[in-house]
MOPAC internal coordinates of N, CA, C and O (Angstrom, degrees):
PM7 1SCF
backbone

  N    0.0000 0     0.00 0     0.00 0    0    0    0
  C    1.5151 1     0.00 0     0.00 0    1    0    0
  C    1.6629 1   105.61 1     0.00 0    2    1    0
  O    1.2310 1   122.17 1   -40.27 1    3    2    1
  N    1.2256 1   113.45 1   139.73 1    3    2    1
  C    1.5172 1   120.97 1  -177.05 1    5    3    2
  C    1.5915 1   104.07 1   -70.59 1    6    5    3
  O    1.2310 1   124.05 1   -40.00 1    7    6    5
  N    1.3000 1   109.83 1   140.00 1    7    6    5
  C    1.4703 1   120.28 1   170.13 1    9    7    6
  C    1.4803 1   106.34 1   -81.55 1   10    9    7
  O    1.2310 1   122.05 1   -55.58 1   11   10    9
  N    1.4352 1   113.68 1   124.42 1   11   10    9
  C    1.4359 1   117.89 1   179.31 1   13   11   10
  C    1.5293 1   107.47 1  -120.25 1   14   13   11
  O    1.2310 1   123.12 1   -21.25 1   15   14   13
  N    1.3464 1   111.62 1   158.75 1   15   14   13
  C    1.4523 1   115.93 1  -177.85 1   17   15   14
  C    1.5258 1   106.37 1  -123.77 1   18   17   15
  O    1.2310 1   119.99 1   -15.43 1   19   18   17
  N    1.3138 1   117.62 1   164.57 1   19   18   17
  C    1.5373 1   115.89 1   179.89 1   21   19   18
  C    1.4806 1   110.13 1   -66.51 1   22   21   19
  O    1.2310 1   120.24 1   -33.21 1   23   22   21
  N    1.2260 1   117.14 1   146.79 1   23   22   21
  C    1.5056 1   121.63 1   176.06 1   25   23   22
  C    1.4830 1   113.91 1   -73.45 1   26   25   23
  O    1.2310 1   119.49 1   -45.64 1   27   26   25
  N    1.2768 1   118.57 1   134.36 1   27   26   25
  C    1.4005 1   120.26 1   170.76 1   29   27   26
  C    1.5824 1   114.79 1   -67.27 1   30   29   27
  O    1.2310 1   118.32 1   -51.43 1   31   30   29
  N    1.1798 1   120.80 1   128.57 1   31   30   29
  C    1.4375 1   123.08 1  -179.63 1   33   31   30
  C    1.4746 1   111.89 1   -77.05 1   34   33   31
  O    1.2310 1   118.08 1   -54.39 1   35   34   33
  N    1.2495 1   121.26 1   125.61 1   35   34   33
  C    1.4607 1   122.73 1  -179.81 1   37   35   34
  C    1.5727 1   108.10 1  -111.75 1   38   37   35
  O    1.2310 1   122.08 1   -30.66 1   39   38   37
  N    1.3503 1   113.62 1   149.34 1   39   38   37
  C    1.4956 1   117.04 1   170.45 1   41   39   38
  C    1.4865 1   105.29 1   -72.87 1   42   41   39
  O    1.2310 1   123.26 1   -14.03 1   43   42   41
  N    1.3559 1   111.36 1   165.97 1   43   42   41
  C    1.4474 1   119.30 1   176.62 1   45   43   42
  C    1.5199 1   113.33 1   -55.99 1   46   45   43
  O    1.2310 1   122.86 1   138.48 1   47   46   45
  N    1.3339 1   112.12 1   -41.52 1   47   46   45
  C    1.5702 1   117.00 1  -179.26 1   49   47   46
  C    1.5662 1   110.39 1   -70.89 1   50   49   47
  O    1.2310 1   119.31 1   147.13 1   51   50   49
  N    1.3037 1   118.92 1   -32.87 1   51   50   49
  C    1.4352 1   120.35 1   178.48 1   53   51   50
  C    1.5030 1   111.33 1   -68.59 1   54   53   51
  O    1.2310 1   119.84 1   136.86 1   55   54   53
  N    1.2573 1   117.91 1   -43.14 1   55   54   53
  C    1.5202 1   126.08 1   179.04 1   57   55   54
  C    1.5301 1   106.38 1   -63.96 1   58   57   55
  O    1.2310 1   118.52 1   131.82 1   59   58   57
  N    1.2341 1   120.43 1   -48.18 1   59   58   57
  C    1.4551 1   124.47 1  -176.63 1   61   59   58
  C    1.5497 1   108.65 1   -59.61 1   62   61   59
  O    1.2310 1   121.20 1   133.94 1   63   62   61
  N    1.3699 1   115.32 1   -46.06 1   63   62   61
  C    1.4704 1   117.27 1  -175.48 1   65   63   62
  C    1.6055 1   106.59 1   -68.53 1   66   65   63
  O    1.2310 1   120.11 1   138.49 1   67   66   65
  N    1.3532 1   117.39 1   -41.51 1   67   66   65
  C    1.3793 1   116.11 1  -172.90 1   69   67   66
  C    1.6300 1   108.97 1   -71.39 1   70   69   67
  O    1.2310 1   120.48 1   140.99 1   71   70   69
  N    1.2405 1   116.69 1   -39.01 1   71   70   69
  C    1.5425 1   117.65 1   174.32 1   73   71   70
  C    1.5661 1   110.27 1   -58.74 1   74   73   71
  O    1.2310 1   121.20 1   137.81 1   75   74   73
  N    1.3312 1   115.32 1   -42.19 1   75   74   73
  C    1.4094 1   119.74 1  -179.92 1   77   75   74
  C    1.5768 1   110.42 1   -64.97 1   78   77   75
  O    1.2310 1   120.07 1   142.49 1   79   78   77
  N    1.3308 1   117.46 1   -37.51 1   79   78   77
  C    1.3753 1   120.53 1   177.70 1   81   79   78
  C    1.5846 1   114.36 1   -70.06 1   82   81   79
  O    1.2310 1   120.73 1   145.93 1   83   82   81
  N    1.3270 1   116.21 1   -34.07 1   83   82   81
  C    1.4661 1   121.03 1   175.94 1   85   83   82
  C    1.5682 1   104.50 1   -65.54 1   86   85   83
  O    1.2310 1   118.50 1   134.37 1   87   86   85
  N    1.3078 1   120.46 1   -45.63 1   87   86   85
  C    1.4382 1   123.70 1  -179.55 1   89   87   86
  C    1.6048 1   111.17 1   -58.32 1   90   89   87
  O    1.2310 1   119.64 1   138.21 1   91   90   89
  N    1.3132 1   118.29 1   -41.79 1   91   90   89
  C    1.3873 1   125.74 1   177.87 1   93   91   90
  C    1.5213 1   109.34 1   -64.59 1   94   93   91
  O    1.2310 1   120.32 1   132.15 1   95   94   93
  N    1.3326 1   117.00 1   -47.85 1   95   94   93
  C    1.4865 1   120.66 1  -178.62 1   97   95   94
  C    1.4891 1   113.46 1   -61.68 1   98   97   95
  O    1.2310 1   120.32 1   145.52 1   99   98   97
  N    1.3664 1   116.99 1   -34.48 1   99   98   97
  C    1.3747 1   122.07 1  -179.78 1  101   99   98
  C    1.5567 1   112.20 1   -69.67 1  102  101   99
  O    1.2310 1   120.47 1   165.06 1  103  102  101
  N    1.2926 1   116.70 1   -14.94 1  103  102  101
  C    1.4419 1   124.01 1   177.62 1  105  103  102
  C    1.5401 1   115.24 1  -118.48 1  106  105  103
  O    1.2310 1   120.45 1  -150.86 1  107  106  105
  N    1.3287 1   116.75 1    29.14 1  107  106  105
  C    1.4726 1   119.30 1  -173.53 1  109  107  106
  C    1.4903 1   113.76 1   -60.24 1  110  109  107
  O    1.2310 1   120.21 1   155.13 1  111  110  109
  N    1.2566 1   117.20 1   -24.87 1  111  110  109
  C    1.5373 1   118.35 1   178.99 1  113  111  110
  C    1.4754 1   115.43 1   -72.30 1  114  113  111
  O    1.2310 1   121.01 1   161.01 1  115  114  113
  N    1.4521 1   115.67 1   -18.99 1  115  114  113
  C    1.3483 1   122.41 1   173.69 1  117  115  114
  C    1.5251 1   116.40 1   -78.66 1  118  117  115
  O    1.2310 1   120.66 1   167.27 1  119  118  117
  N    1.2561 1   116.34 1   -12.73 1  119  118  117
  C    1.5019 1   120.67 1  -179.79 1  121  119  118
  C    1.5481 1   108.60 1   128.31 1  122  121  119
  O    1.2310 1   121.47 1    -8.52 1  123  122  121
  N    1.2371 1   114.80 1   171.48 1  123  122  121
  C    1.5830 1   122.30 1   175.84 1  125  123  122
  C    1.4380 1   112.31 1   -73.34 1  126  125  123
  O    1.2310 1   124.09 1   -62.79 1  127  126  125
  N    1.2642 1   109.76 1   117.21 1  127  126  125
  C    1.5259 1   120.15 1  -179.35 1  129  127  126
  C    1.5301 1   110.11 1   -77.58 1  130  129  127
  O    1.2310 1   117.70 1   -11.46 1  131  130  129
  N    1.2823 1   121.99 1   168.54 1  131  130  129
  C    1.5277 1   120.21 1   179.79 1  133  131  130
  C    1.4839 1   113.48 1   -68.15 1  134  133  131
  O    1.2310 1   116.56 1   146.17 1  135  134  133
  N    1.2455 1   124.14 1   -33.83 1  135  134  133
  C    1.4531 1   125.67 1   176.84 1  137  135  134
  C    1.6141 1   111.40 1   -65.44 1  138  137  135
  O    1.2310 1   122.62 1   135.80 1  139  138  137
  N    1.3848 1   112.59 1   -44.20 1  139  138  137
  C    1.5028 1   120.69 1   173.64 1  141  139  138
  C    1.5074 1   110.12 1   -55.80 1  142  141  139
  O    1.2310 1   121.72 1   134.88 1  143  142  141
  N    1.3294 1   114.31 1   -45.12 1  143  142  141
  C    1.4248 1   120.76 1  -179.97 1  145  143  142
  C    1.5552 1   110.73 1   -57.16 1  146  145  143
  O    1.2310 1   121.41 1   128.87 1  147  146  145
  N    1.4073 1   114.91 1   -51.13 1  147  146  145
  C    1.4369 1   116.55 1   176.62 1  149  147  146
  C    1.5564 1   113.77 1   -55.83 1  150  149  147
  O    1.2310 1   122.61 1   137.74 1  151  150  149
  N    1.3203 1   112.61 1   -42.26 1  151  150  149
  C    1.4978 1   116.57 1  -179.66 1  153  151  150
  C    1.4554 1   111.95 1   -55.44 1  154  153  151
  O    1.2310 1   120.32 1   133.26 1  155  154  153
  N    1.3152 1   116.99 1   -46.74 1  155  154  153
  C    1.5161 1   124.34 1   178.39 1  157  155  154
  C    1.5972 1   109.89 1   -65.86 1  158  157  155
  O    1.2310 1   119.65 1   138.91 1  159  158  157
  N    1.2922 1   118.28 1   -41.09 1  159  158  157
  C    1.4338 1   122.59 1  -179.72 1  161  159  158
  C    1.4429 1   109.04 1   -55.80 1  162  161  159
  O    1.2310 1   120.50 1   133.20 1  163  162  161
  N    1.3921 1   116.65 1   -46.80 1  163  162  161
  C    1.4494 1   124.88 1  -170.68 1  165  163  162
  C    1.5589 1   110.50 1   -91.29 1  166  165  163
  O    1.2310 1   121.88 1  -170.71 1  167  166  165
  N    1.3759 1   114.00 1     9.29 1  167  166  165
  C    1.4851 1   118.21 1   175.51 1  169  167  166
  C    1.6104 1   116.26 1    54.76 1  170  169  167
  O    1.2310 1   123.63 1  -146.07 1  171  170  169
  N    1.1964 1   110.64 1    33.93 1  171  170  169
  C    1.5227 1   118.84 1   173.58 1  173  171  170
  C    1.5156 1   106.74 1   -89.10 1  174  173  171
  O    1.2310 1   118.58 1   -32.30 1  175  174  173
  N    1.2632 1   120.32 1   147.70 1  175  174  173
  C    1.4752 1   120.99 1   176.25 1  177  175  174
  C    1.5086 1   109.69 1  -100.39 1  178  177  175
  O    1.2310 1   119.95 1   -27.69 1  179  178  177
  N    1.3354 1   117.71 1   152.31 1  179  178  177
  C    1.4486 1   119.41 1   177.96 1  181  179  178
  C    1.5673 1   111.19 1   -55.64 1  182  181  179
  O    1.2310 1   120.09 1   146.93 1  183  182  181
  N    1.3862 1   117.44 1   -33.07 1  183  182  181
  C    1.3844 1   114.58 1  -176.58 1  185  183  182
  C    1.5727 1   110.62 1   -71.27 1  186  185  183
  O    1.2310 1   119.68 1   152.20 1  187  186  185
  N    1.2983 1   118.21 1   -27.80 1  187  186  185
  C    1.5071 1   118.61 1   179.75 1  189  187  186
  C    1.4884 1   108.69 1   -74.46 1  190  189  187
  O    1.2310 1   118.75 1   145.69 1  191  190  189
  N    1.3005 1   119.99 1   -34.31 1  191  190  189
  C    1.5642 1   124.41 1   172.73 1  193  191  190
  C    1.4691 1   105.98 1   -61.75 1  194  193  191
  O    1.2310 1   121.09 1   131.73 1  195  194  193
  N    1.3456 1   115.52 1   -48.27 1  195  194  193
  C    1.4993 1   118.48 1  -174.20 1  197  195  194
  C    1.5070 1   109.66 1   -57.86 1  198  197  195
  O    1.2310 1   119.30 1   140.41 1  199  198  197
  N    1.3049 1   118.94 1   -39.59 1  199  198  197
  C    1.5239 1   123.32 1  -179.24 1  201  199  198
  C    1.5322 1   109.42 1   -58.17 1  202  201  199
  O    1.2310 1   123.04 1   131.80 1  203  202  201
  N    1.3990 1   111.77 1   -48.20 1  203  202  201
  C    1.4770 1   111.90 1  -177.94 1  205  203  202
  C    1.4520 1   111.85 1   -68.27 1  206  205  203
  O    1.2310 1   119.05 1   144.38 1  207  206  205
  N    1.3400 1   119.41 1   -35.62 1  207  206  205
  C    1.4922 1   122.96 1   176.12 1  209  207  206
  C    1.4765 1   109.94 1   -64.24 1  210  209  207
  O    1.2310 1   118.90 1   140.23 1  211  210  209
  N    1.2583 1   119.70 1   -39.77 1  211  210  209
  C    1.5058 1   123.93 1   178.00 1  213  211  210
  C    1.5260 1   111.00 1   -59.77 1  214  213  211
  O    1.2310 1   120.80 1   135.41 1  215  214  213
  N    1.3201 1   116.08 1   -44.59 1  215  214  213
  C    1.4069 1   121.98 1   179.08 1  217  215  214
  C    1.4713 1   116.04 1   -73.11 1  218  217  215
  O    1.2310 1   118.43 1   145.51 1  219  218  217
  N    1.2867 1   120.59 1   -34.49 1  219  218  217
  C    1.4625 1   128.28 1  -175.85 1  221  219  218
  C    1.6210 1   113.32 1   -97.33 1  222  221  219
  O    1.2310 1   120.75 1   145.08 1  223  222  221
  N    1.2615 1   116.16 1   -34.92 1  223  222  221
  C    1.5467 1   118.98 1   179.44 1  225  223  222
  C    1.5407 1   108.54 1  -131.21 1  226  225  223
  O    1.2310 1   121.27 1  -113.04 1  227  226  225
  N    1.3670 1   115.18 1    66.96 1  227  226  225
  C    1.4472 1   119.62 1  -173.15 1  229  227  226
  C    1.5547 1   110.07 1   -70.23 1  230  229  227
  O    1.2310 1   118.20 1   158.13 1  231  230  229
  N    1.3138 1   121.04 1   -21.87 1  231  230  229
  C    1.3713 1   122.97 1  -175.02 1  233  231  230
  C    1.5752 1   113.23 1   -71.33 1  234  233  231
  O    1.2310 1   119.00 1   -68.45 1  235  234  233
  N    1.2960 1   119.51 1   111.55 1  235  234  233
  C    1.4276 1   119.82 1  -179.58 1  237  235  234
  C    1.6279 1   115.18 1   -51.23 1  238  237  235
  O    1.2310 1   122.16 1   147.67 1  239  238  237
  N    1.2342 1   113.47 1   -32.33 1  239  238  237
  C    1.4739 1   117.82 1   176.42 1  241  239  238
  C    1.5191 1   113.42 1   -64.82 1  242  241  239
  O    1.2310 1   120.73 1   140.76 1  243  242  241
  N    1.2955 1   116.20 1   -39.24 1  243  242  241
  C    1.4803 1   120.06 1   171.33 1  245  243  242
  C    1.5552 1   110.74 1   -62.97 1  246  245  243
  O    1.2310 1   120.34 1   135.53 1  247  246  245
  N    1.2583 1   116.95 1   -44.47 1  247  246  245
  C    1.4858 1   116.57 1   175.99 1  249  247  246
  C    1.4769 1   117.50 1   -66.21 1  250  249  247
  O    1.2310 1   120.91 1   145.94 1  251  250  249
  N    1.3138 1   115.86 1   -34.06 1  251  250  249
  C    1.4349 1   121.43 1   171.02 1  253  251  250
  C    1.5844 1   111.55 1   -60.45 1  254  253  251
  O    1.2310 1   121.86 1   133.44 1  255  254  253
  N    1.2812 1   114.05 1   -46.56 1  255  254  253
  C    1.4782 1   121.46 1  -177.47 1  257  255  254
  C    1.5521 1   106.70 1   -61.12 1  258  257  255
  O    1.2310 1   119.47 1   137.42 1  259  258  257
  N    1.2764 1   118.61 1   -42.58 1  259  258  257
  C    1.4700 1   118.44 1   177.99 1  261  259  258
  C    1.4974 1   112.93 1   -65.07 1  262  261  259
  O    1.2310 1   121.65 1   140.83 1  263  262  261
  N    1.3747 1   114.44 1   -39.17 1  263  262  261
  C    1.5270 1   116.60 1  -173.16 1  265  263  262
  C    1.6258 1   107.63 1   -77.44 1  266  265  263
  O    1.2310 1   119.95 1   147.94 1  267  266  265
  N    1.2874 1   117.69 1   -32.06 1  267  266  265
  C    1.5155 1   117.83 1  -169.18 1  269  267  266
  C    1.4565 1   112.09 1  -117.66 1  270  269  267
  O    1.2310 1   119.85 1  -173.32 1  271  270  269
  N    1.3733 1   117.90 1     6.68 1  271  270  269
  C    1.3865 1   119.40 1   176.88 1  273  271  270
  C    1.4734 1   114.89 1   -84.84 1  274  273  271
  O    1.2310 1   118.48 1     3.98 1  275  274  273
  N    1.3106 1   120.50 1  -176.02 1  275  274  273
  C    1.4981 1   118.35 1   178.60 1  277  275  274
  C    1.5617 1   116.27 1   -56.70 1  278  277  275
  O    1.2310 1   120.88 1   -25.73 1  279  278  277
  N    1.2624 1   115.92 1   154.27 1  279  278  277
  C    1.5042 1   120.74 1  -177.79 1  281  279  278
  C    1.5423 1   107.18 1   -63.42 1  282  281  279
  O    1.2310 1   119.92 1   -42.73 1  283  282  281
  N    1.2861 1   117.75 1   137.27 1  283  282  281
  C    1.4181 1   123.01 1   176.29 1  285  283  282
  C    1.5486 1   111.46 1   -56.93 1  286  285  283
  O    1.2310 1   121.79 1   -44.21 1  287  286  285
  N    1.3329 1   114.17 1   135.79 1  287  286  285
  C    1.5742 1   114.01 1  -176.92 1  289  287  286
  C    1.5146 1   114.28 1   -81.74 1  290  289  287
  O    1.2310 1   121.27 1   148.95 1  291  290  289
  N    1.3195 1   115.18 1   -31.05 1  291  290  289
  C    1.5123 1   116.27 1  -176.39 1  293  291  290
  C    1.4795 1   106.85 1   -98.27 1  294  293  291
  O    1.2310 1   119.91 1   -31.43 1  295  294  293
  N    1.3205 1   117.78 1   148.57 1  295  294  293
  C    1.4365 1   120.68 1   174.70 1  297  295  294
  C    1.5786 1   110.37 1   -63.98 1  298  297  295
  O    1.2310 1   120.41 1   -34.81 1  299  298  297
  N    1.3494 1   116.81 1   145.19 1  299  298  297
  C    1.4029 1   114.23 1   174.72 1  301  299  298
  C    1.5292 1   118.92 1   -70.94 1  302  301  299
  O    1.2310 1   121.67 1   -29.56 1  303  302  301
  N    1.3145 1   114.40 1   150.44 1  303  302  301
  C    1.4741 1   119.48 1  -179.17 1  305  303  302
  C    1.6263 1   104.61 1  -126.92 1  306  305  303
  O    1.2310 1   121.76 1   -44.03 1  307  306  305
  N    1.3772 1   114.24 1   135.97 1  307  306  305
  C    1.4402 1   115.57 1  -178.41 1  309  307  306
  C    1.5807 1   104.66 1   -75.91 1  310  309  307
  O    1.2310 1   120.85 1   -60.03 1  311  310  309
  N    1.3330 1   115.97 1   119.97 1  311  310  309
  C    1.4487 1   115.97 1  -172.27 1  313  311  310
  C    1.6119 1   117.15 1   -88.77 1  314  313  311
  O    1.2310 1   120.57 1  -175.43 1  315  314  313
  N    1.3519 1   116.51 1     4.57 1  315  314  313
  C    1.4609 1   118.50 1  -171.82 1  317  315  314
  C    1.5204 1   110.99 1  -126.83 1  318  317  315
  O    1.2310 1   121.01 1   -35.33 1  319  318  317
  N    1.3688 1   115.68 1   144.67 1  319  318  317
  C    1.4210 1   122.39 1   161.83 1  321  319  318
  C    1.4868 1   106.26 1   -75.79 1  322  321  319
  O    1.2310 1   120.27 1   -13.71 1  323  322  321
  N    1.3814 1   117.10 1   166.29 1  323  322  321
  C    1.4813 1   118.35 1   176.53 1  325  323  322
  C    1.4270 1   114.22 1   -55.97 1  326  325  323
  O    1.2310 1   120.78 1   138.92 1  327  326  325
  N    1.3301 1   116.11 1   -41.08 1  327  326  325
  C    1.5529 1   121.46 1  -178.69 1  329  327  326
  C    1.5500 1   109.49 1   -70.54 1  330  329  327
  O    1.2310 1   120.09 1   140.25 1  331  330  329
  N    1.3541 1   117.43 1   -39.75 1  331  330  329
  C    1.4632 1   116.89 1  -176.96 1  333  331  330
  C    1.5674 1   108.52 1   -73.07 1  334  333  331
  O    1.2310 1   118.37 1   148.98 1  335  334  333
  N    1.3635 1   120.70 1   -31.02 1  335  334  333
  C    1.3834 1   119.95 1  -179.03 1  337  335  334
  C    1.5864 1   108.34 1   -66.74 1  338  337  335
  O    1.2310 1   121.11 1   137.15 1  339  338  337
  N    1.3323 1   115.49 1   -42.85 1  339  338  337
  C    1.4235 1   120.63 1  -179.83 1  341  339  338
  C    1.5732 1   111.94 1   -59.63 1  342  341  339
  O    1.2310 1   124.13 1   140.91 1  343  342  341
  N    1.3513 1   109.68 1   -39.09 1  343  342  341
  C    1.5362 1   118.47 1  -173.65 1  345  343  342
  C    1.6546 1    98.81 1   -72.08 1  346  345  343
  O    1.2310 1   116.55 1   131.94 1  347  346  345
  N    1.1902 1   124.16 1   -48.06 1  347  346  345
  C    1.4926 1   123.02 1  -174.43 1  349  347  346
  C    1.4628 1   112.76 1   -65.71 1  350  349  347
  O    1.2310 1   121.98 1   145.89 1  351  350  349
  N    1.4201 1   113.81 1   -34.11 1  351  350  349
  C    1.4794 1   118.25 1   172.81 1  353  351  350
  C    1.4730 1   111.51 1   -64.47 1  354  353  351
  O    1.2310 1   119.93 1   134.58 1  355  354  353
  N    1.3605 1   117.75 1   -45.42 1  355  354  353
  C    1.5171 1   117.71 1   178.45 1  357  355  354
  C    1.5470 1   109.73 1   -59.77 1  358  357  355
  O    1.2310 1   120.97 1   136.04 1  359  358  357
  N    1.2855 1   115.75 1   -43.96 1  359  358  357
  C    1.4591 1   122.73 1   178.46 1  361  359  358
  C    1.6114 1   108.07 1   -53.29 1  362  361  359
  O    1.2310 1   119.67 1   131.61 1  363  362  361
  N    1.2181 1   118.24 1   -48.39 1  363  362  361
  C    1.4443 1   123.04 1  -173.70 1  365  363  362
  C    1.5708 1   108.05 1   -69.75 1  366  365  363
  O    1.2310 1   119.53 1   140.92 1  367  366  365
  N    1.2614 1   118.50 1   -39.08 1  367  366  365
  C    1.4001 1   122.68 1  -179.77 1  369  367  366
  C    1.6713 1   106.81 1   -65.27 1  370  369  367
  O    1.2310 1   122.24 1   136.53 1  371  370  369
  N    1.3283 1   113.31 1   -43.47 1  371  370  369
  C    1.4444 1   115.00 1   176.22 1  373  371  370
  C    1.4797 1   113.27 1   -57.63 1  374  373  371
  O    1.2310 1   120.65 1   135.36 1  375  374  373
  N    1.3110 1   116.35 1   -44.64 1  375  374  373
  C    1.4901 1   122.93 1  -178.11 1  377  375  374
  C    1.4876 1   107.15 1   -60.21 1  378  377  375
  O    1.2310 1   118.25 1   140.88 1  379  378  377
  N    1.2946 1   120.93 1   -39.12 1  379  378  377
  C    1.4683 1   127.80 1  -171.56 1  381  379  378
  C    1.4258 1   111.62 1   -87.40 1  382  381  379
  O    1.2310 1   119.66 1   165.78 1  383  382  381
  N    1.4273 1   118.25 1   -14.22 1  383  382  381
  C    1.3925 1   122.29 1   179.49 1  385  383  382
  C    1.5661 1   111.33 1    79.34 1  386  385  383
  O    1.2310 1   120.72 1  -146.41 1  387  386  385
  N    1.3166 1   116.23 1    33.59 1  387  386  385
  C    1.4446 1   122.94 1   179.33 1  389  387  386
  C    1.5309 1   109.35 1   -99.88 1  390  389  387
  O    1.2310 1   120.46 1   -52.88 1  391  390  389
  N    1.3497 1   116.72 1   127.12 1  391  390  389
  C    1.3570 1   118.12 1   173.13 1  393  391  390
  C    1.4822 1   108.10 1  -126.26 1  394  393  391
  O    1.2310 1   118.01 1   -43.98 1  395  394  393
  N    1.4161 1   121.39 1   136.02 1  395  394  393
  C    1.3586 1   124.21 1   173.05 1  397  395  394
  C    1.6053 1   111.10 1    54.64 1  398  397  395
  O    1.2310 1   119.71 1  -148.23 1  399  398  397
  N    1.2943 1   118.16 1    31.77 1  399  398  397
  C    1.4300 1   123.69 1   175.92 1  401  399  398
  C    1.4966 1   111.52 1    81.37 1  402  401  399
  O    1.2310 1   119.01 1  -174.73 1  403  402  401
  N    1.3600 1   119.49 1     5.27 1  403  402  401
  C    1.4393 1   120.12 1   177.31 1  405  403  402
  C    1.5811 1   108.33 1  -127.54 1  406  405  403
  O    1.2310 1   122.74 1   -27.85 1  407  406  405
  N    1.2955 1   112.35 1   152.15 1  407  406  405
  C    1.5031 1   118.44 1   174.00 1  409  407  406
  C    1.5796 1   109.63 1   -64.31 1  410  409  407
  O    1.2310 1   122.42 1   -33.75 1  411  410  409
  N    1.2216 1   112.96 1   146.25 1  411  410  409
  C    1.5416 1   120.15 1   168.54 1  413  411  410
  C    1.5224 1   106.84 1   -74.06 1  414  413  411
  O    1.2310 1   122.00 1   -42.62 1  415  414  413
  N    1.2966 1   113.77 1   137.38 1  415  414  413
  C    1.5261 1   118.30 1   178.86 1  417  415  414
  C    1.5995 1   105.97 1  -126.57 1  418  417  415
  O    1.2310 1   120.10 1   180.00 1  419  418  417

């Protein structure tokens, strides 16, 4: 049986941004999308966003739907301040059992 963790609860704005970012990442060869642009502007790494996605949207089918579904209709909005992003990232790492960039064993 798969070991599961509790899902991180996202605000509507956080989920919308992350789904937009997944969509952009699936199309990286077509150029930088607007969510990717925001990620770079706020100096967040793809790995950091991936940690939040893994904690909040752990089902690969959900991630595939975001990547290959219809284009988001609204432009993405960065939903975090610098401090709140770091806090949410720490929360996601705790949920996933990640400490100092490594899994707890």
